Structure formats: C-alpha cells, structure tokens
C-alpha positions in Angstrom: -7.2 -13.0 9.1 -7.0 -10.3 6.5 -5.5 -7.0 7.6 -6.1 -3.4 6.7 -3.3 -0.9 6.2 -4.6 2.7 6.0 -2.7 5.2 3.9 -2.8 8.7 5.4 -0.9 10.5 2.7 -3.9 12.5 1.6 -4.5 13.9 5.0 -1.1 15.5 4.5 -2.1 16.6 1.0 -4.9 18.7 2.5 -2.5 20.2 5.1 0.2 21.0 2.5 -2.4 22.9 0.4 -2.0 25.6 3.0 1.5 24.7 4.4 -0.3 24.6 7.7 -0.2 22.2 10.7 -3.6 20.8 10.1 -5.0 18.3 9.5 -2.4 16.2 11.1 -1.7 12.8 9.5 -0.4 11.5 12.8 -3.7 12.3 14.5 -5.5 10.7 11.5 -3.3 7.6 12.1 -4.3 7.4 15.7 -8.0 7.6 14.7 -7.5 4.9 12.1 -6.0 2.7 14.7 -9.0 3.2 17.0 -11.2 2.4 14.0 -9.6 -1.0 13.6 -6.6 -0.4 11.2 -3.9 -3.0 11.5 -1.2 -0.7 10.1 -0.5 2.7 8.8 1.1 3.4 5.4 2.8 6.6 4.2 4.7 7.4 1.1 7.6 9.8 1.8 8.2 11.0 -1.8 11.3 12.6 -3.1 9.5 15.9 -3.7 7.8 15.8 -0.2 4.5 16.7 -1.8 2.5 15.5 1.1 4.1 13.4 3.9 7.2 15.1 5.5 10.2 13.6 7.3 8.8 14.9 10.6 5.5 13.1 10.0 7.4 9.8 9.6 9.4 10.4 12.7 6.3 11.2 14.8 4.3 8.2 13.3 7.1 5.9 14.4 7.1 7.5 17.9 3.4 7.9 18.5 1.5 5.1 16.8 1.5 1.6 18.1 0.5 -0.4 15.1 2.5 -1.6 12.1 4.1 1.2 10.1 4.6 0.6 6.3 6.9 3.1 4.6 6.4 3.4 0.9 9.6 4.6 -0.7 11.6 4.8 -3.9 14.7 2.7 -4.1 17.1 5.5 -3.6 20.1 6.0 -1.2 18.3 8.8 0.6 15.2 6.7 1.3 17.2 3.7 2.4 18.9 5.9 5.0 15.5 7.3 6.1 14.1 3.8 6.5 17.2 2.5 8.3 16.9 5.4 10.8 13.1 5.2 11.3 12.9 1.4 11.3 9.3 0.9 10.1 8.0 -2.7 10.3 7.8 -2.8 6.6 9.3 -0.8 3.7 7.6 -1.1 0.3 9.6 -0.2 -2.8 7.6 1.6 -5.4 8.3 3.4 -8.6 8.2 7.2 -8.4 7.8 10.0 -10.9 7.6 13.7 -10.2 4.9 14.3 -12.8 2.5 11.5 -11.7 -0.5 12.3 -9.5 -0.1 9.1 -7.7 1.8 5.8 -8.3 0.8 4.8 -11.8 2.1 1.2 -12.1 4.2 -1.4 -10.5 7.9 -1.5 -10.0 9.8 -3.0 -12.9 12.1 -5.3 -10.9 13.2 -7.2 -14.0 14.9 -4.1 -15.5 16.9 -3.3 -12.3 17.4 -6.6 -10.4 21.0 -6.1 -9.4 20.4 -2.6 -7.9 17.2 -3.6 -6.1 18.8 -6.7 -4.7 21.3 -4.4 -2.9 18.5 -2.1 -1.6 16.6 -5.1 -0.3 19.6 -6.4 1.5 20.4 -3.1 3.2 16.8 -2.8 4.5 16.6 -6.5 5.6 19.9 -6.1 7.5 18.2 -3.3 9.5 15.5 -5.7 10.5 12.9 -4.3 8.1 10.5 -6.5 6.2 10.8 -5.6 2.5 7.8 -5.4 0.2 7.7 -4.7 -3.6 4.7 -3.1 -5.3 4.3 -4.9 -8.7 1.9 -5.4 -11.5 0.1 -8.7 -11.7 2.9 -10.1 -13.9 4.4 -13.6 -13.3 7.8 -12.3 -14.4 7.8 -9.5 -11.8 6.7 -12.0 -9.1 9.7 -14.3 -9.9 12.0 -11.3 -9.9 10.7 -10.2 -6.5 11.7 -13.6 -5.1 15.1 -13.4 -6.7 15.9 -10.0 -5.1 14.9 -11.3 -1.7 11.6 -9.5 -1.1 9.5 -11.0 1.7 6.2 -9.5 0.4 4.7 -8.7 -3.0 1.9 -6.2 -3.1 -0.1 -6.6 -6.3 -1.2 -3.4 -8.1 -5.0 -3.5 -8.1 -5.4 -0.3 -10.2 -6.3 -2.0 -13.5 -9.0 -4.0 -11.8 -10.4 -0.9 -10.0 -10.4 1.1 -13.2 -12.1 -1.7 -15.1 -14.7 -2.0 -12.3 -15.5 1.8 -12.5 -15.5 1.9 -16.3 -17.9 -1.1 -16.5 -20.6 0.4 -14.3 -19.4 -1.2 -11.1 -20.4 -4.6 -12.2 -17.9 -7.2 -10.9 -19.3 -9.9 -13.1 -18.5 -8.4 -16.5 -15.7 -10.2 -18.4 -13.3 -7.3 -18.4 -13.5 -6.9 -14.6 -13.3 -10.7 -14.0 -10.2 -10.9 -16.2 -8.4 -8.2 -14.2 -9.3 -9.9 -10.9 -8.1 -13.2 -12.3 -4.7 -11.7 -13.0 -4.4 -10.7 -9.4 -5.6 -14.1 -8.2 -3.0 -15.9 -10.3 -0.2 -13.5 -9.2 -1.2 -14.1 -5.6 -1.1 -17.8 -6.1 2.4 -17.6 -7.5 3.6 -15.2 -4.8 2.4 -17.7 -2.1 3.9 -20.7 -3.9 7.3 -18.9 -3.8 7.0 -18.4 0.0 6.3 -14.7 -0.1 3.4 -12.8 1.5 0.6 -11.7 -0.9 -0.7 -8.1 -0.3 -2.8 -6.0 -2.6 -3.7 -2.3 -3.1 -4.2 0.8 -5.2 -7.5 2.4 -6.1 -9.6 0.1 -3.9 -12.7 1.6 -2.4 -16.0 0.7 -0.6 -17.6 -0.6 -3.9 -14.8 -2.7 -5.4 -12.9 -4.0 -2.4 -14.9 -7.2 -1.6 -13.9 -9.3 -4.6 -10.2 -8.6 -3.9 -10.7 -9.4 -0.1 -12.1 -12.8 -1.1 -9.0 -13.8 -3.1 -7.3 -16.9 -1.6 -4.4 -16.0 0.7 -4.4 -12.2 0.5 -2.9 -11.0 3.8 -3.2 -7.2 3.7 -5.0 -4.6 1.7 -3.6 -1.1 1.7 -6.2 1.6 1.1 -5.9 5.4 1.4 -7.8 7.8 -0.8 -11.2 6.2 -0.4 -10.9 6.0 3.4 -9.7 9.6 3.7 -12.5 10.8 1.3 -15.1 8.9 3.4 -13.7 10.4 6.6 -14.5 13.9 5.4 -18.2 13.0 5.9 -18.1 10.4 8.7 -14.8 10.8 10.5 -11.6 8.7 10.2 -12.5 6.2 12.9 -15.9 5.4 11.3 -14.5 5.3 7.8 -11.9 2.8 8.8 -14.4 0.7 10.8 -16.7 0.5 7.7 -13.8 -0.6 5.5 -12.5 -3.1 8.0 -16.0 -4.6 8.3 -16.3 -5.0 4.5 -13.0 -6.7 4.0 -13.3 -9.1 7.0 -16.8 -10.2 6.1 -15.7 -10.7 2.5 -12.6 -12.7 3.5 -14.8 -15.1 5.6 
C-alpha cells in the first residue's frame, strides 16, 4: 500500500512571517493525520527559516504517526535527530540562498563523510533515507553508504509537466517519469525502499503513484496551499484518495 507523508514546513512559513504562534504546524500535523496521512515530514534547516527546534520536539511528543526529519548531514543535525528519534531521517542538500531544496544530494562526492553520518543515525535506531536525483550512480552510492531508503527527486518531472501544459503523455514528461521509474527499479533491486517527492501536486501526482514499487510520496506545498481553501484534513484526504486510487 502506498503511503503519504505530509510536509508541514509551509505552515511554519506562514507563522514565521509574523514571528507569531499561529498557524501551528503541530496542529496542522494532527489534522493531516485525521485526514489520512501516514507520516509527517519537517525540514529543520540550519537557518531555522520555518520549522523550529521546539516544533520538532512537540511533533515527536504529540503526533502518533511516523515522523520524517529532513536534515543536512551536519554534526548539529545528527545530534538533533539522535535526541528526537524520528522514525526516519532524510539527508538532503541545503543552501541558504535556495527557496526550497533544488536538487538531490550528491552522495558520490562525499561518500566517506555520509557513511559516517548514516552509521550514527542507524545506531540510534533511525531509518536513514537519502534524497537523490534519478541517477543510477547516486542510487549505487546510496547503497554503499548504508541508506535504507532512497527518495527520488521528482522536481524535474513536475517542472516538465507544468511547462508542457499538464500533458503527461508528451515526450519530455514521459522521459522524466521514465528516469524516476528506472531509478526506483534499481533502488528496489539493491534492497532499499523506493520513495519519491518534490513539487508533486493534485495534477501531476497520479503517474508517479502508479510507478512500480513506490512506497511513500512526500508532499507539502500543494497540500498546504489546498488547505487554505478546504482545510488541512480535507486537503490530505483528497491527496490520499488520488494516490491510493492511482496505485491500484
């Protein structure tokens, strides 16, 4: 059964615009759970631009579904993860000047360091995921450093889909989807879990949800945007229905 992880970062983005206490990403997470989310994802960034340390602590304490902590592979974040003990930690690249994560982690360029990070997290009982581009070399490197999960970056597919008039049958869109499919096939062949995410929305998610063996989709901005109009619980329910029907 395909699972939906809901990223609530952008609830915190709205809150931080006023440095206020609302809207509360933890309340959003509870509503997401009631809407059918299988997990909650947050990215505790080095610059703390949205999610704060206290949010992560409260999410761990107050939510009762899987917690996925997106994090840079730094000593500080390893200590946070080992203290909070999320079910999963996903290593992502991070740049202060990016609006959001712009690409996958280059594991090949830093294998030795990342192997140590993965080992520290795994020793704390945390499942380790790596966010990578749909590149066979990065998949192989993910296996070598000991990752249990590879989440394939779906941004290039989503951008092609949007640029080509939301037509999933056009060659440029099909080509990007095929890259994800092949990466997922290799991930599974190497004994890792195949997840996917980034820039997925209500219009482009179904072809990705139909890919063989995809276990989890992590979606945030589209769901939070939809929740402005229909509420978080309903926005999650609609997305969960789309992906489960497509996966069947």
